[in-house]
C-alpha positions as CSV (number, residue, x, y, z in Angstrom):
1,M,1.7,239.2,-68.3
2,A,0.8,242.6,-70.0
3,E,0.2,240.7,-73.2
4,L,-2.4,238.5,-71.5
5,L,-4.1,241.4,-70.0
6,A,-4.2,243.3,-73.3
7,E,-5.7,240.3,-75.2
8,K,-9.5,240.6,-75.1
9,R,-11.4,237.5,-74.4
10,H,-15.0,237.1,-75.4
11,L,-17.4,234.6,-74.1
12,R,-19.7,233.2,-76.6
13,F,-22.9,231.5,-75.6
14,V,-24.7,229.1,-78.0
15,R,-28.3,228.3,-77.2
16,R,-28.8,224.6,-77.5
17,P,-32.1,222.8,-77.3
18,S,-32.7,221.1,-74.0
19,P,-34.4,217.7,-74.0
20,V,-37.9,217.4,-72.6
21,L,-38.6,214.2,-70.7
22,V,-40.9,212.0,-72.7
23,E,-43.5,212.0,-70.0
24,H,-43.8,215.8,-70.2
25,R,-44.4,215.9,-73.9
26,P,-48.0,216.7,-74.7
27,L,-48.3,214.3,-77.6
28,Y,-47.0,211.4,-75.6
29,K,-49.5,212.2,-72.8
30,I,-52.3,212.6,-75.3
31,A,-51.6,209.2,-76.8
32,Q,-51.5,207.7,-73.2
33,V,-54.9,209.3,-72.4
34,L,-56.3,207.9,-75.6
35,L,-55.0,204.5,-74.9
36,V,-56.6,204.5,-71.4
37,L,-59.8,205.7,-72.8
38,H,-59.7,203.2,-75.7
39,L,-58.4,200.0,-73.9
40,S,-59.4,200.5,-70.2
41,S,-62.5,202.6,-70.1
42,R,-66.1,201.7,-70.3
43,G,-67.7,203.5,-73.3
44,G,-64.4,205.3,-73.8
45,K,-65.2,207.6,-70.8
46,S,-63.3,208.4,-67.7
47,S,-63.2,211.0,-64.9
48,L,-60.2,213.2,-64.5
49,A,-59.3,211.4,-61.2
50,R,-59.2,208.1,-62.9
51,L,-57.1,209.4,-65.8
52,H,-54.6,210.8,-63.2
53,L,-54.6,207.4,-61.5
54,F,-53.6,205.7,-64.7
55,N,-51.1,208.4,-65.5
56,W,-49.5,208.0,-62.1
57,A,-49.5,204.2,-62.3
58,L,-47.9,204.2,-65.8
59,K,-44.9,206.0,-64.5
60,R,-43.5,203.0,-62.5
61,T,-43.8,199.3,-62.9
62,D,-44.7,198.6,-59.3
63,R,-47.6,201.0,-59.5
64,I,-49.1,199.6,-62.7
65,Q,-48.7,196.1,-61.3
66,K,-50.8,197.2,-58.3
67,L,-53.4,198.4,-60.7
68,V,-53.3,195.1,-62.6
69,E,-53.8,193.3,-59.2
70,A,-56.6,195.7,-58.3
71,A,-58.4,195.0,-61.5
72,K,-58.2,191.2,-60.9
73,A,-59.3,191.5,-57.3
74,K,-62.0,194.1,-58.2
75,V,-60.8,196.2,-55.2
76,L,-58.6,199.4,-55.4
77,L,-56.4,199.3,-52.4
78,M,-54.4,202.5,-53.2
79,T,-55.3,205.3,-50.9
80,A,-53.8,208.1,-53.0
81,W,-52.0,208.9,-56.2
82,G,-50.3,211.8,-57.8
83,F,-52.0,214.5,-59.9
84,D,-49.7,215.6,-62.8
85,P,-50.1,219.1,-64.4
86,A,-48.7,217.7,-67.6
87,L,-51.7,215.5,-67.9
88,A,-54.1,218.4,-67.4
89,I,-52.3,220.3,-70.2
90,A,-52.4,217.3,-72.5
91,V,-56.1,216.9,-71.9
92,R,-56.7,220.5,-72.8
93,F,-54.7,220.0,-76.0
94,A,-56.7,216.9,-76.8
95,I,-59.9,218.8,-76.3
96,A,-58.7,221.6,-78.6
97,E,-57.7,219.0,-81.3
98,E,-61.1,217.4,-80.9
99,L,-59.6,214.1,-79.9
100,V,-61.4,214.1,-76.6
101,Q,-64.7,215.6,-75.5
102,P,-65.6,216.9,-72.1
103,T,-68.6,215.2,-70.5
104,S,-70.6,216.0,-67.3
105,T,-68.4,213.5,-65.3
106,G,-65.0,213.6,-67.1
107,Y,-63.9,213.0,-70.7
108,Q,-64.7,210.8,-73.6
109,I,-62.7,209.8,-76.6
110,A,-64.0,211.5,-79.7
111,D,-64.2,210.1,-83.3
112,K,-60.9,211.8,-84.2
113,G,-59.3,210.3,-81.1
114,K,-60.5,206.9,-82.1
115,A,-59.0,207.3,-85.5
116,F,-55.8,208.7,-84.0
117,I,-55.3,205.8,-81.6
118,A,-56.2,203.3,-84.3
119,E,-53.2,204.6,-86.3
120,V,-51.0,204.4,-83.1
121,L,-52.1,200.8,-82.5
122,K,-51.1,199.8,-86.0
123,D,-47.5,200.1,-84.9
124,S,-46.9,197.1,-82.6
125,G,-43.8,198.8,-81.1
126,A,-45.7,202.0,-80.1
127,F,-46.6,202.0,-76.4
128,A,-46.1,198.2,-76.4
129,E,-45.6,198.0,-72.6
130,E,-48.5,200.4,-71.7
131,R,-50.7,198.6,-74.2
132,S,-50.0,195.2,-72.7
133,L,-50.6,196.4,-69.2
134,L,-53.8,198.3,-70.1
135,I,-55.1,195.2,-71.8
136,Q,-54.4,193.2,-68.6
137,I,-56.3,195.8,-66.5
138,G,-59.1,195.9,-69.1
139,K,-62.1,197.9,-68.0
140,D,-62.0,196.6,-64.4
141,I,-60.8,199.7,-62.6
142,T,-64.3,201.4,-62.4
143,E,-65.4,204.9,-61.5
144,A,-67.1,203.4,-58.4
145,M,-63.7,202.2,-57.2
146,I,-62.2,205.6,-57.8
147,D,-65.1,207.3,-56.0
148,K,-64.7,205.0,-53.0
149,V,-61.1,206.0,-52.6
150,A,-61.9,209.7,-53.2
151,K,-64.5,209.6,-50.4
152,G,-61.7,208.6,-48.1
153,W,-59.9,211.8,-49.1
154,E,-62.8,213.9,-48.1
155,A,-63.1,212.2,-44.7
156,A,-59.5,212.9,-43.9
């Protein structure tokens, strides 16, 4: 027993990288924002609330399906959606990299953003599911639809 007590034991900690969820990686979010602006926004423009709606919907299949249905019906029946700080950070990075430009009503894809998303779209496997769903939605989720839902928030 004395031998065990005399023996010194050292703990050694090794720092290992911890994985970051894909949906929290800024580059992933930037590409998603550019996809929404390119495929599902009139004039490549969108309000922040609309970008948050698409971001929230793209996280789960049932949510994005509701958005596809809303686009077809031309009526947005969702009463609320989540606002993700990771999206706000990604938009700030996209502005800093001149991929997106702020406008008086939101954000617009810039020329560098168009070139970037064109490169992404060359790879048919990149964002394949998101791309397919955003093409189905098209440009039919309008700012007016978003405003109508947001007015209900103010009344509550």
